[in-house]
N, CA, C and O of each residue as an XYZ file, in Angstrom:
908
protein
N       0.829     -1.190      0.021
C      -0.014     -0.026      0.003
C       0.900      1.253     -0.052
O       1.898      1.287      0.668
N       0.610      2.243     -0.833
C       1.408      3.413     -0.941
C       0.963      4.356      0.134
O      -0.204      4.390      0.523
N       1.935      5.138      0.617
C       1.701      6.172      1.727
C       1.255      7.386      0.958
O       1.561      7.651     -0.205
N       0.377      8.192      1.885
C      -0.098      9.453      1.249
C       1.020     10.515      1.555
O       1.856     10.303      2.433
N       1.009     11.563      0.870
C       1.932     12.667      1.191
C       1.513     13.399      2.392
O       0.367     13.844      2.470
N       2.352     13.548      3.313
C       2.015     14.140      4.593
C       2.849     15.434      4.928
O       3.854     15.738      4.285
N       2.393     16.122      5.907
C       3.146     17.358      6.349
C       4.584     16.959      6.735
O       5.531     17.728      6.571
N       4.710     15.657      7.282
C       6.100     15.165      7.698
C       6.938     15.193      6.532
O       8.056     15.702      6.611
N       6.483     14.659      5.372
C       7.231     14.600      4.153
C       7.602     16.014      3.632
O       8.678     16.295      3.104
N       6.626     16.821      3.839
C       6.826     18.299      3.358
C       8.015     18.932      4.182
O       8.910     19.566      3.624
N       7.969     18.730      5.492
C       8.968     19.393      6.412
C      10.281     18.642      6.197
O      11.319     19.304      6.176
N      10.322     17.407      6.045
C      11.572     16.626      5.802
C      12.333     17.098      4.526
O      13.535     17.363      4.538
N      11.561     17.179      3.459
C      12.276     17.637      2.277
C      12.599     19.042      2.226
O      13.322     19.473      1.327
N      12.084     19.845      3.184
C      12.302     21.345      3.150
C      13.643     21.707      3.880
O      14.215     22.769      3.635
N      14.115     20.821      4.758
C      15.181     21.265      5.652
C      16.497     21.524      4.933
O      17.382     20.672      5.013
N      16.684     22.615      4.254
C      17.794     23.062      3.602
C      18.420     22.271      2.514
O      19.590     22.480      2.193
N      17.659     21.334      1.910
C      18.246     20.447      0.934
C      17.930     21.141     -0.509
O      16.868     21.702     -0.778
N      19.006     21.008     -1.357
C      18.907     21.495     -2.759
C      18.556     20.286     -3.564
O      19.142     19.218     -3.383
N      17.611     20.437     -4.450
C      17.254     19.241     -5.234
C      17.447     19.630     -6.683
O      16.895     20.618     -7.167
N      18.252     18.818     -7.364
C      18.496     18.931     -8.843
C      17.824     17.920     -9.627
O      17.953     16.741     -9.299
N      17.122     18.245    -10.625
C      16.373     17.340    -11.589
C      17.196     17.421    -12.842
O      17.342     18.490    -13.434
N      17.756     16.249    -13.266
C      18.627     16.153    -14.486
C      17.903     15.318    -15.470
O      17.411     14.228    -15.179
N      17.851     15.880    -16.686
C      17.272     15.139    -17.738
C      17.374     15.788    -19.136
O      17.717     16.967    -19.224
N      17.100     15.090    -20.177
C      17.354     15.519    -21.516
C      16.380     16.565    -21.950
O      16.730     17.442    -22.740
N      15.105     16.501    -21.437
C      14.052     17.302    -21.823
C      13.642     18.338    -20.852
O      13.238     18.019    -19.734
N      13.742     19.699    -21.279
C      13.649     20.863    -20.386
C      12.233     20.786    -19.820
O      12.046     20.958    -18.616
N      11.203     20.524    -20.693
C       9.853     20.669    -20.287
C       9.600     19.561    -19.110
O       9.036     19.900    -18.070
N       9.996     18.370    -19.303
C       9.747     17.359    -18.402
C      10.550     17.727    -17.028
O      10.039     17.500    -15.931
N      11.730     18.262    -17.156
C      12.474     18.647    -15.911
C      11.817     19.731    -15.265
O      11.774     19.692    -14.035
N      11.283     20.716    -15.878
C      10.562     21.751    -15.239
C       9.335     21.309    -14.522
O       9.064     21.683    -13.381
N       8.558     20.452    -15.271
C       7.317     19.893    -14.689
C       7.552     19.093    -13.417
O       6.775     19.186    -12.467
N       8.626     18.307    -13.399
C       8.959     17.520    -12.142
C       9.479     18.476    -11.050
O       9.143     18.291     -9.880
N      10.288     19.492    -11.399
C      10.874     20.387    -10.487
C       9.803     21.165     -9.879
O       9.803     21.332     -8.659
N       8.801     21.705    -10.693
C       7.635     22.457    -10.155
C       6.813     21.690     -9.196
O       6.386     22.191     -8.156
N       6.591     20.436     -9.567
C       5.861     19.523     -8.693
C       6.573     19.408     -7.284
O       5.981     19.647     -6.231
N       7.805     19.046     -7.355
C       8.590     18.960     -6.066
C       8.427     20.258     -5.175
O       8.132     20.237     -3.980
N       8.660     21.388     -5.930
C       8.612     22.713     -5.263
C       7.242     22.890     -4.595
O       7.152     23.357     -3.459
N       6.209     22.522     -5.296
C       4.848     22.713     -4.626
C       4.564     21.818     -3.480
O       3.802     22.178     -2.582
N       5.200     20.568     -3.480
C       4.833     19.673     -2.353
C       5.878     19.587     -1.323
O       5.652     18.954     -0.292
N       7.086     20.217     -1.533
C       8.092     20.188     -0.508
C       8.615     21.462     -0.150
O       9.175     21.588      0.939
N       8.500     22.435     -0.944
C       9.071     23.841     -0.564
C      10.680     23.667     -0.605
O      11.378     24.569     -0.143
N      11.186     22.662     -1.085
C      12.654     22.497     -1.288
C      13.166     23.553     -2.291
O      12.408     23.988     -3.157
N      14.333     23.933     -2.192
C      14.860     24.716     -3.272
C      15.394     23.832     -4.416
O      16.250     22.981     -4.175
N      14.927     24.010     -5.603
C      15.154     23.037     -6.661
C      15.911     23.743     -7.926
O      15.896     24.962     -8.099
N      16.501     22.919     -8.693
C      17.185     23.398     -9.910
C      16.929     22.300    -10.991
O      16.766     21.114    -10.706
N      16.910     22.768    -12.160
C      16.756     21.789    -13.255
C      17.886     22.013    -14.256
O      18.087     23.120    -14.755
N      18.661     20.872    -14.553
C      19.786     20.937    -15.429
C      19.697     19.769    -16.408
O      18.973     18.791    -16.221
N      20.548     19.958    -17.547
C      20.547     18.988    -18.578
C      21.448     17.777    -18.240
O      21.138     16.674    -18.688
N      22.497     17.923    -17.508
C      23.391     16.901    -17.286
C      24.101     17.092    -15.922
O      24.055     18.185    -15.357
N      24.768     16.019    -15.382
C      25.427     16.147    -14.107
C      26.741     17.099    -14.147
O      27.157     17.609    -13.106
N      27.285     17.282    -15.220
C      28.458     18.126    -15.320
C      28.058     19.556    -14.902
O      28.965     20.292    -14.511
N      26.947     19.970    -14.937
C      26.548     21.431    -14.706
C      26.210     21.548    -13.181
O      25.984     22.662    -12.708
N      26.171     20.463    -12.429
C      25.956     20.620    -10.932
C      27.226     20.878    -10.266
O      28.178     20.112    -10.410
N      27.285     22.007     -9.486
C      28.529     22.383     -8.870
C      28.891     21.410     -7.662
O      28.016     21.052     -6.874
N      30.151     21.015     -7.551
C      30.632     20.171     -6.437
C      31.426     20.931     -5.522
O      31.646     20.437     -4.416
N      31.904     22.088     -5.817
C      32.674     22.842     -4.857
C      32.567     24.385     -5.183
O      32.154     24.730     -6.291
N      32.894     25.219     -4.333
C      32.936     26.661     -4.518
C      34.374     27.202     -4.183
O      34.747     27.386     -3.024
N      35.130     27.434     -5.261
C      36.558     27.884     -5.095
C      37.306     26.832     -4.324
O      38.128     27.205     -3.488
N      37.109     25.631     -4.516
C      37.801     24.480     -4.001
C      37.305     23.999     -2.682
O      37.850     23.053     -2.114
N      36.209     24.675     -2.148
C      35.520     24.287     -0.914
C      34.352     23.349     -1.274
O      33.455     23.801     -1.986
N      34.294     22.099     -0.846
C      33.207     21.288     -1.145
C      31.757     21.813     -0.667
O      31.557     22.306      0.443
N      30.908     21.660     -1.527
C      29.572     22.098     -1.260
C      28.765     21.067     -0.382
O      29.144     19.896     -0.374
N      27.725     21.433      0.317
C      26.953     20.632      1.037
C      26.242     19.308      0.188
O      26.246     19.278     -1.042
N      25.728     18.396      0.897
C      25.029     17.302      0.187
C      23.789     17.801     -0.478
O      23.017     18.601      0.050
N      23.650     17.306     -1.615
C      22.505     17.690     -2.600
C      21.759     16.421     -2.841
O      22.325     15.336     -2.707
N      20.387     16.532     -3.226
C      19.744     15.408     -3.778
C      19.666     15.649     -5.342
O      19.383     16.746     -5.823
N      19.942     14.531     -6.078
C      19.974     14.706     -7.549
C      19.069     13.528     -8.041
O      19.277     12.368     -7.687
N      18.064     13.891     -8.870
C      17.173     13.068     -9.482
C      17.430     12.915    -11.025
O      17.179     13.833    -11.806
N      17.934     11.734    -11.412
C      18.406     11.614    -12.786
C      17.327     10.959    -13.597
O      16.982      9.810    -13.322
N      16.750     11.657    -14.625
C      15.706     11.071    -15.402
C      16.307     10.097    -16.464
O      17.232     10.419    -17.210
N      15.707      8.892    -16.465
C      16.174      7.803    -17.311
C      15.292      7.578    -18.630
O      15.350      6.554    -19.311
N      14.566      8.546    -18.862
C      13.519      8.453    -19.962
C      14.145      8.168    -21.382
O      13.591      7.464    -22.226
N      15.321      8.773    -21.543
C      16.075      8.634    -22.763
C      17.426      7.912    -22.586
O      18.309      8.077    -23.427
N      17.608      7.130    -21.534
C      18.754      6.371    -21.208
C      18.687      4.869    -21.264
O      17.851      4.244    -20.611
N      19.546      4.309    -22.026
C      19.527      2.820    -22.131
C      20.173      2.217    -20.946
O      20.749      2.969    -20.159
N      20.141      0.911    -20.725
C      20.876      0.333    -19.637
C      22.341      0.553    -19.850
O      23.042      0.854    -18.884
N      22.853      0.422    -21.048
C      24.392      0.654    -21.366
C      24.716      2.030    -20.884
O      25.722      2.260    -20.212
N      23.760      3.036    -21.274
C      24.068      4.546    -21.029
C      24.289      4.665    -19.432
O      25.216      5.325    -18.962
N      23.368      3.977    -18.660
C      23.544      4.068    -17.266
C      24.849      3.452    -16.763
O      25.455      4.025    -15.858
N      25.315      2.330    -17.290
C      26.477      1.791    -17.001
C      27.664      2.622    -17.144
O      28.560      2.689    -16.302
N      27.629      3.250    -18.244
C      28.718      4.215    -18.647
C      28.670      5.491    -17.728
O      29.699      6.075    -17.389
N      27.518      5.853    -17.380
C      27.333      6.940    -16.356
C      28.046      6.571    -15.050
O      28.869      7.331    -14.540
N      27.716      5.408    -14.531
C      28.194      4.920    -13.242
C      29.757      4.853    -13.267
O      30.366      4.999    -12.207
N      30.418      4.638    -14.422
C      31.765      4.540    -14.458
C      32.446      5.857    -14.819
O      33.669      5.870    -14.962
N      31.778      6.878    -14.961
C      32.458      8.142    -15.416
C      32.925      8.885    -14.110
O      32.454      8.670    -12.994
N      33.915      9.787    -14.407
C      34.495     10.632    -13.461
C      33.305     11.690    -12.754
O      33.273     12.018    -11.568
N      32.512     12.045    -13.646
C      31.387     12.956    -13.284
C      30.512     12.289    -12.154
O      30.137     12.881    -11.142
N      30.241     10.982    -12.463
C      29.405     10.290    -11.399
C      30.167     10.134    -10.133
O      29.626     10.357     -9.050
N      31.427      9.751    -10.236
C      32.169      9.663     -8.987
C      32.278     10.956     -8.168
O      32.418     10.928     -6.945
N      32.209     12.093     -8.883
C      32.251     13.334     -8.054
C      30.976     13.706     -7.360
O      30.898     14.729     -6.679
N      30.039     12.927     -7.523
C      28.603     13.168     -7.023
C      28.248     12.068     -6.032
O      27.160     12.133     -5.459
N      29.069     11.081     -5.791
C      28.662      9.910     -4.912
C      28.366     10.269     -3.529
O      27.744      9.531     -2.764
N      28.835     11.441     -3.219
C      28.516     11.852     -1.698
C      27.196     12.460     -1.708
O      26.663     12.636     -0.613
N      26.593     12.803     -2.742
C      25.181     13.368     -2.820
C      24.151     12.200     -2.670
O      24.472     11.012     -2.660
N      22.905     12.669     -2.558
C      21.758     11.712     -2.558
C      21.179     11.480     -3.997
O      20.235     12.162     -4.396
N      21.751     10.521     -4.757
C      21.335     10.449     -6.117
C      20.227      9.375     -6.292
O      20.347      8.288     -5.727
N      19.266      9.632     -6.984
C      18.076      8.735     -7.351
C      17.862      8.753     -8.825
O      18.099      9.724     -9.543
N      17.359      7.514     -9.251
C      16.965      7.330    -10.675
C      15.519      7.452    -10.808
O      14.795      6.928     -9.962
N      15.032      8.101    -11.800
C      13.506      8.119    -11.884
C      13.248      7.892    -13.478
O      14.078      8.039    -14.375
N      11.928      7.509    -13.598
C      11.510      7.055    -14.936
C      12.393      5.731    -15.371
O      12.704      5.492    -16.538
N      12.702      5.012    -14.382
C      13.602      3.806    -14.637
C      12.789      2.630    -15.097
O      11.827      2.275    -14.415
N      13.108      1.992    -16.221
C      12.446      0.766    -16.667
C      12.615     -0.408    -15.707
O      13.748     -0.542    -15.243
N      11.761     -1.202    -15.366
C      11.863     -2.344    -14.531
C      12.846     -3.341    -15.167
O      13.696     -3.957    -14.524
N      12.647     -3.440    -16.502
C      13.374     -4.517    -17.147
C      14.910     -4.369    -17.238
O      15.639     -5.288    -17.609
N      15.348     -3.141    -16.872
C      16.831     -2.924    -16.821
C      17.458     -3.726    -15.784
O      18.618     -4.092    -15.974
N      16.819     -4.069    -14.648
C      17.353     -4.890    -13.611
C      18.749     -4.405    -13.227
O      19.701     -5.181    -13.143
N      18.830     -3.189    -13.015
C      20.284     -2.619    -12.820
C      20.445     -2.200    -11.413
O      21.455     -1.589    -11.065
N      19.428     -2.522    -10.527
C      19.395     -1.964     -9.174
C      20.684     -2.292     -8.332
O      21.231     -1.426     -7.650
N      21.142     -3.590     -8.413
C      22.321     -4.048     -7.561
C      23.583     -3.252     -7.937
O      24.376     -2.833     -7.093
N      23.709     -3.079     -9.222
C      24.848     -2.352     -9.740
C      24.799     -0.851     -9.341
O      25.793     -0.203     -9.015
N      23.521     -0.370     -9.404
C      23.280      1.145     -9.026
C      23.592      1.323     -7.532
O      24.284      2.274     -7.169
N      23.109      0.453     -6.678
C      23.393      0.585     -5.148
C      24.935      0.577     -5.088
O      25.470      1.463     -4.421
N      25.620     -0.241     -5.652
C      27.059     -0.376     -5.445
C      27.743      0.925     -6.032
O      28.860      1.276     -5.653
N      27.023      1.611     -6.963
C      27.519      2.864     -7.461
C      27.095      4.113     -6.719
O      27.436      5.230     -7.110
N      26.335      3.911     -5.625
C      25.944      5.025     -4.783
C      24.546      5.579     -4.903
O      24.192      6.546     -4.230
N      23.756      4.971     -5.755
C      22.395      5.368     -5.880
C      21.558      5.178     -4.576
O      21.731      4.153     -3.917
N      20.735      6.041     -4.211
C      19.994      5.961     -2.946
C      18.478      5.581     -3.180
O      17.802      5.130     -2.255
N      17.966      5.778     -4.447
C      16.600      5.523     -4.667
C      16.273      5.227     -6.015
O      16.934      5.671     -6.954
N      15.143      4.395     -6.169
C      14.613      4.073     -7.481
C      13.226      4.492     -7.726
O      12.373      4.125     -6.917
N      12.886      5.212     -8.733
C      11.452      5.626     -9.090
C      11.279      5.219    -10.415
O      11.973      5.708    -11.306
N      10.292      4.242    -10.674
C      10.082      3.698    -11.977
C       9.151      4.431    -12.864
O       8.450      5.332    -12.404
N       9.107      4.091    -14.123
C       8.270      4.892    -15.134
C       6.719      4.801    -14.745
O       5.935      5.680    -15.100
N       6.347      3.763    -14.046
C       4.920      3.677    -13.804
C       4.673      4.081    -12.318
O       3.563      3.858    -11.836
N       5.622      4.648    -11.588
C       5.319      5.089    -10.209
C       4.622      6.389    -10.218
O       4.699      7.085    -11.230
N       3.972      6.774     -9.226
C       3.052      7.910     -9.134
C       3.770      9.030     -8.716
O       4.863      8.853     -8.176
N       3.285     10.272     -8.896
C       3.910     11.556     -8.333
C       4.011     11.480     -6.783
O       4.939     12.019     -6.181
N       3.030     10.795     -6.170
C       3.092     10.557     -4.642
C       4.347      9.784     -4.340
O       5.032     10.156     -3.387
N       4.707      8.773     -5.037
C       5.815      7.967     -4.872
C       7.066      8.847     -4.962
O       7.985      8.644     -4.168
N       7.158      9.860     -5.931
C       8.255     10.751     -5.961
C       8.545     11.542     -4.695
O       9.678     11.706     -4.244
N       7.383     12.036     -4.140
C       7.616     12.929     -2.872
C       7.995     12.040     -1.741
O       8.910     12.357     -0.981
N       7.325     10.945     -1.607
C       7.585     10.111     -0.578
C       9.142      9.493     -0.633
O       9.792      9.250      0.384
N       9.566      9.308     -1.831
C      10.924      8.790     -2.014
C      11.930      9.939     -1.680
O      12.992      9.636     -1.136
N      11.656     11.220     -1.972
C      12.458     12.291     -1.678
C      12.572     12.415     -0.038
O      13.650     12.546      0.541
N      11.316     12.354      0.607
C      11.289     12.324      2.087
C      12.160     11.296      2.608
O      12.987     11.587      3.471
N      12.046     10.083      2.148
C      12.827      8.908      2.816
C      14.154      9.074      2.553
O      14.894      8.835      3.508
N      14.740      9.461      1.393
C      16.164      9.691      1.143
C      16.696     10.762      1.845
O      17.847     10.714      2.280
N      15.919     11.797      2.009
C      16.428     12.955      2.826
C      16.545     12.554      4.287
O      17.314     13.159      5.034
N      15.782     11.525      4.712
C      15.902     11.099      6.149
C      16.963     10.077      6.301
O      17.076      9.465      7.363
N      17.725      9.868      5.323
C      18.867      8.936      5.538
C      18.671      7.519      4.991
O      19.598      6.709      4.959
N      17.491      7.261      4.583
C      17.115      5.859      4.235
C      17.209      5.678      2.560
O      17.343      6.613      1.771
N      17.119      4.418      2.250
C      17.186      4.140      0.788
C      15.836      3.672      0.332
O      15.196      2.772      0.874
N      15.394      4.492     -0.904
C      14.094      4.220     -1.420
C      14.174      3.037     -2.470
O      14.449      3.151     -3.665
N      13.893      1.948     -1.818
C      13.885      0.703     -2.737
C      13.057     -0.377     -2.082
O      12.757     -0.275     -0.892
N      12.670     -1.427     -2.828
C      11.878     -2.404     -2.302
C      12.701     -3.311     -1.270
O      13.929     -3.368     -1.322
N      11.986     -3.973     -0.385
C      12.651     -4.962      0.508
C      13.473     -6.078     -0.363
O      14.574     -6.512     -0.026
N      12.813     -6.441     -1.446
C      13.443     -7.571     -2.174
C      14.822     -7.153     -2.771
O      15.814     -7.882     -2.746
N      14.775     -5.805     -3.351
C      16.143     -5.305     -3.813
C      17.128     -5.177     -2.703
O      18.306     -5.495     -2.868
N      16.656     -4.705     -1.547
C      17.600     -4.542     -0.392
C      18.128     -5.770      0.228
O      19.241     -5.794      0.755
N      17.320     -6.819      0.170
C      17.665     -8.046      0.600
C      18.610     -8.819     -0.250
O      19.456     -9.586      0.211
N      18.432     -8.588     -1.470
C      19.368     -9.220     -2.490
C      20.753     -8.528     -2.352
O      21.787     -9.180     -2.496
N      20.760     -7.331     -2.100
C      22.047     -6.550     -1.999
C      22.633     -6.976     -0.644
O      23.830     -7.258     -0.594
N      21.908     -7.037      0.400
C      22.577     -7.465      1.698
C      23.250     -8.818      1.504
O      24.297     -9.068      2.101
N      22.673     -9.705      0.681
C      23.259    -11.073      0.546
C      24.458    -11.062     -0.557
O      25.005    -12.106     -0.911
N      24.786     -9.884     -1.024
C      25.901     -9.880     -1.934
C      27.296     -9.850     -1.232
O      27.821     -8.798     -0.868
N      27.801    -10.965     -1.085
C      29.008    -10.993     -0.200
C      30.172    -10.301     -0.789
O      31.097     -9.985     -0.041
N      30.226    -10.036     -2.037
C      31.274     -9.159     -2.567
C      31.326     -7.845     -1.968
O      32.402     -7.301     -1.722
N      30.169     -7.295     -1.716
C      30.087     -5.983     -1.031
C      30.337     -6.062      0.375
O      31.014     -5.195      0.929
N      29.791     -7.138      1.070
C      29.851     -7.330      2.557
C      31.392     -7.384      2.765
O      31.826     -6.678      3.674
N      32.158     -8.024      2.144
C      33.516     -8.106      2.391
C      34.439     -6.844      2.318
O      35.626     -6.820      2.644
N      33.703     -5.806      1.837
C      34.504     -4.635      1.597
C      34.306     -3.711      2.993
O      35.009     -2.732      3.242
N      33.348     -4.144      3.755
C      33.072     -3.442      5.046
C      34.073     -3.517      6.118
O      34.653     -4.588      6.299
N      34.338     -2.503      6.844
C      35.391     -2.653      7.945
C      34.823     -3.633      9.057
O      33.683     -3.528      9.510
N      35.708     -4.561      9.433
C      35.263     -5.433     10.598
C      36.053     -5.107     11.829
O      37.268     -5.270     11.941
N      35.212     -4.613     12.777
C      35.891     -4.327     14.032
C      36.400     -5.610     14.805
O      35.895     -6.710     14.577
N      37.365     -5.444     15.683
C      37.992     -6.645     16.411
C      36.931     -7.316     17.218
O      36.991     -8.522     17.460
N      35.955     -6.549     17.640
C      34.869     -7.105     18.413
C      33.919     -5.970     18.568
O      34.264     -4.827     18.269
N      32.684     -6.260     19.044
C      31.687     -5.067     19.135
C      31.073     -5.154     20.543
O      31.055     -6.215     21.166
N      30.602     -4.075     20.993
C      30.041     -3.897     22.290
C      28.622     -3.599     22.190
O      28.104     -2.855     23.023
N      27.892     -4.156     21.165
C      26.507     -4.019     21.118
C      25.760     -4.658     22.192
O      26.008     -5.795     22.595
N      24.863     -3.926     22.634
C      23.842     -4.424     23.672
C      22.887     -5.409     23.033
O      22.779     -5.472     21.808
N      22.218     -6.149     23.825
C      21.253     -7.182     23.285
C      20.121     -6.377     22.524
O      19.667     -6.767     21.449
N      19.721     -5.286     23.128
C      18.655     -4.413     22.480
C      19.142     -3.931     21.183
O      18.358     -3.873     20.236
N      20.445     -3.558     21.051
C      20.992     -2.939     19.754
C      21.103     -4.017     18.795
O      20.910     -3.810     17.597
N      21.430     -5.263     19.298
C      21.529     -6.411     18.361
C      20.079     -6.732     17.814
O      19.934     -7.063     16.637
N      19.100     -6.639     18.611
C      17.718     -6.978     18.251
C      17.341     -5.937     17.115
O      16.883     -6.326     16.041
N      17.535     -4.715     17.375
C      17.255     -3.555     16.451
C      17.981     -3.828     15.192
O      17.373     -3.792     14.122
N      19.263     -4.102     15.253
C      19.946     -4.254     13.955
C      19.518     -5.468     13.185
O      19.689     -5.461     11.966
N      18.954     -6.562     13.798
C      18.425     -7.552     13.088
C      17.093     -7.176     12.335
O      16.856     -7.556     11.189
N      16.260     -6.405     13.078
C      15.040     -5.892     12.439
C      15.441     -4.973     11.201
O      14.884     -5.035     10.105
N      16.478     -4.118     11.525
C      16.857     -3.207     10.365
C      17.387     -3.994      9.095
O      17.196     -3.525      7.973
N      18.011     -5.119      9.271
C      18.527     -5.922      8.172
C      17.397     -6.478      7.459
O      17.581     -6.876      6.308
N      16.284     -6.555      7.977
C      15.091     -7.148      7.168
C      14.550     -6.155      6.215
O      13.710     -6.493      5.381
N      15.024     -4.867      6.308
C      14.508     -3.859      5.422
C      13.611     -2.910      6.079
O      13.145     -1.975      5.427
N      13.328     -3.071      7.317
C      12.288     -2.324      8.056
C      12.699     -0.865      8.176
O      13.885     -0.569      8.322
N      11.718      0.070      8.114
C      11.949      1.466      8.260
C      11.927      1.833      9.788
O      11.561      0.993     10.610
N      12.298      3.023     10.138
C      12.321      3.367     11.515
C      10.949      3.202     12.197
O      10.821      2.711     13.319
N       9.981      3.628     11.469
C       8.604      3.478     12.084
C       8.256      1.937     12.347
O       7.673      1.576     13.369
N       8.645      1.105     11.386
C       8.310     -0.271     11.658
C       9.123     -0.807     12.773
O       8.631     -1.550     13.622
N      10.475     -0.405     12.781
C      11.215     -0.828     13.950
C      10.642     -0.322     15.327
O      10.513     -1.064     16.302
N      10.331      0.929     15.312
C       9.695      1.449     16.560
C       8.415      0.584     17.024
O       8.248      0.240     18.194
N       7.622      0.305     16.077
C       6.341     -0.393     16.358
C       6.735     -1.791     16.807
O       6.168     -2.257     17.796
N       7.637     -2.485     16.180
C       7.950     -3.884     16.521
C       8.701     -4.037     17.883
O       8.597     -5.054     18.568
N       9.398     -3.054     18.199
C      10.215     -3.078     19.386
C       9.558     -2.365     20.568
O      10.072     -2.394     21.686
N       8.427     -1.732     20.310
C       7.741     -0.917     21.325
C       8.409      0.151     21.893
O       8.357      0.358     23.106
N       9.146      0.975     20.988
C       9.907      2.116     21.426
C       9.599      3.303     20.537
O       8.956      3.031     19.523
N       9.927      4.531     20.722
C       9.631      5.633     19.925
C      10.586      5.764     18.787
O      11.726      5.312     18.892
N      10.167      6.370     17.688
C      11.065      6.686     16.549
C      12.384      7.400     16.927
O      13.452      7.133     16.376
N      12.239      8.335     17.913
C      13.399      9.000     18.480
C      14.342      8.085     19.109
O      15.544      8.291     18.946
N      13.912      7.031     19.858
C      14.758      6.127     20.481
C      15.450      5.352     19.411
O      16.653      5.121     19.538
N      14.766      4.914     18.326
C      15.218      4.191     17.307
C      16.449      4.886     16.632
O      17.454      4.239     16.337
N      16.332      6.196     16.405
C      17.344      7.012     15.837
C      18.571      7.030     16.756
O      19.698      6.948     16.268
N      18.369      7.139     18.119
C      19.438      7.182     19.010
C      20.165      5.932     19.040
O      21.395      5.979     19.062
N      19.494      4.688     19.044
C      20.114      3.447     18.902
C      20.967      3.355     17.661
O      22.104      2.883     17.681
N      20.391      3.810     16.611
C      21.134      3.572     15.237
C      22.406      4.508     15.241
O      23.402      4.110     14.636
N      22.431      5.653     15.846
C      23.556      6.434     15.921
C      24.657      5.729     16.719
O      25.843      5.764     16.389
N      24.170      5.069     17.822
C      25.249      4.283     18.591
C      25.774      3.094     17.958
O      26.946      2.729     18.043
N      24.743      2.435     17.243
C      25.330      1.184     16.524
C      26.192      1.512     15.369
O      27.167      0.802     15.121
N      25.881      2.592     14.611
C      26.791      2.910     13.498
C      28.348      3.220     14.024
O      29.344      2.833     13.412
N      28.379      3.941     15.191
C      29.524      4.207     15.630
C      30.286      2.959     16.120
O      31.495      2.872     15.907
N      29.609      1.991     16.772
C      30.278      0.793     17.176
C      30.710     -0.204     16.127
O      31.629     -0.995     16.339
N      30.030     -0.157     14.981
C      30.328     -1.148     13.930
C      31.036     -0.509     12.768
O      31.308     -1.189     11.778
N      31.368      0.850     12.845
C      32.034      1.567     11.881
C      31.164      1.639     10.526
O      31.733      1.590      9.436
N      29.747      1.757     10.633
C      28.885      1.848      9.489
C      28.527      3.306      9.280
O      28.267      4.037     10.235
N      28.515      3.716      8.036
C      28.192      5.100      7.711
C      26.686      5.399      7.476
O      26.225      6.539      7.541
N      25.980      4.328      7.209
C      24.589      4.372      6.977
C      23.696      3.174      7.205
O      24.255      2.183      7.674
N      22.512      3.105      6.973
C      21.589      1.959      7.307
C      22.003      0.903      6.433
O      22.023     -0.200      6.978
N      22.375      0.936      5.098
C      22.563     -0.170      4.294
C      23.869     -0.850      4.852
O      23.881     -2.079      4.928
N      24.970     -0.122      5.249
C      26.177     -0.715      5.592
C      25.846     -1.509      7.006
O      26.372     -2.590      7.274
N      24.958     -0.872      7.830
C      24.651     -1.573      9.029
C      23.985     -2.864      8.786
O      24.238     -3.866      9.455
N      23.075     -2.830      7.754
C      22.320     -4.137      7.429
C      23.271     -5.106      6.861
O      23.178     -6.297      7.157
N      24.189     -4.665      6.055
C      25.202     -5.729      5.530
C      26.136     -6.232      6.549
O      26.582     -7.374      6.430
N      26.495     -5.434      7.610
C      27.373     -5.851      8.691
C      26.560     -6.900      9.494
O      27.141     -7.903      9.910
N      25.182     -6.701      9.737
C      24.379     -7.536     10.443
C      24.242     -8.868      9.775
O      24.308     -9.895     10.451
N      24.057     -8.900      8.505
C      23.942    -10.102      7.783
C      25.144    -10.916      7.916
O      25.046    -12.143      7.920
N      26.357    -10.285      8.033
C      27.532    -11.094      8.082
C      27.960    -11.462      9.368
O      28.564    -12.525      9.505
N      27.706    -10.649     10.440
C      28.213    -10.873     11.826
C      27.384    -11.269     12.867
O      27.859    -11.579     13.960
N      25.980    -11.295     12.599
C      25.020    -11.664     13.639
C      24.437    -12.982     13.304
O      23.598    -13.493     14.046
């Protein structure tokens, strides 16, 4: 069941984030950007390609941006070439999502390894777009549980994670990490464990520090391998 657009999503996407819509067609870029502006009040920009998005100001790195890349005129090979480009590498610190993505490309696993944080398909609704922006802005990945589960099971990536000599996770933190590894959101974790979403965030902060994880996905991968 899809979630409705709520004031929570509006506030989340508004908090200082710059959103860039990247695509070949100006009309489509402006339509998407205008819709985002109407429903999030985020500051948006529309550009034709990634090269025009600034990454620094006189050598000083700029803050993290959200970048939505339109795939309407991109083949699977085009995407593969994009992931391998120097321009793409310069934006991997940003929150990058693919939209108008064909299901048949089946490129999600490669995209996640390349730093993509969300997937919006050609048959998704405008509501999905706003909810996806909110989710990514909150530090989560906008992807199905199946896609995340498959990624978690990819041992080639798991082996790249830092492995601490030991961990000092409490039983409660281990329980939370196991629920997280199933692909559950903060809200689901809170409901399942009988705690508040704020407490979930506090636990996650401590867990990330203890296991040297930078985000939810790395924490889930660590849990899959070590718990």
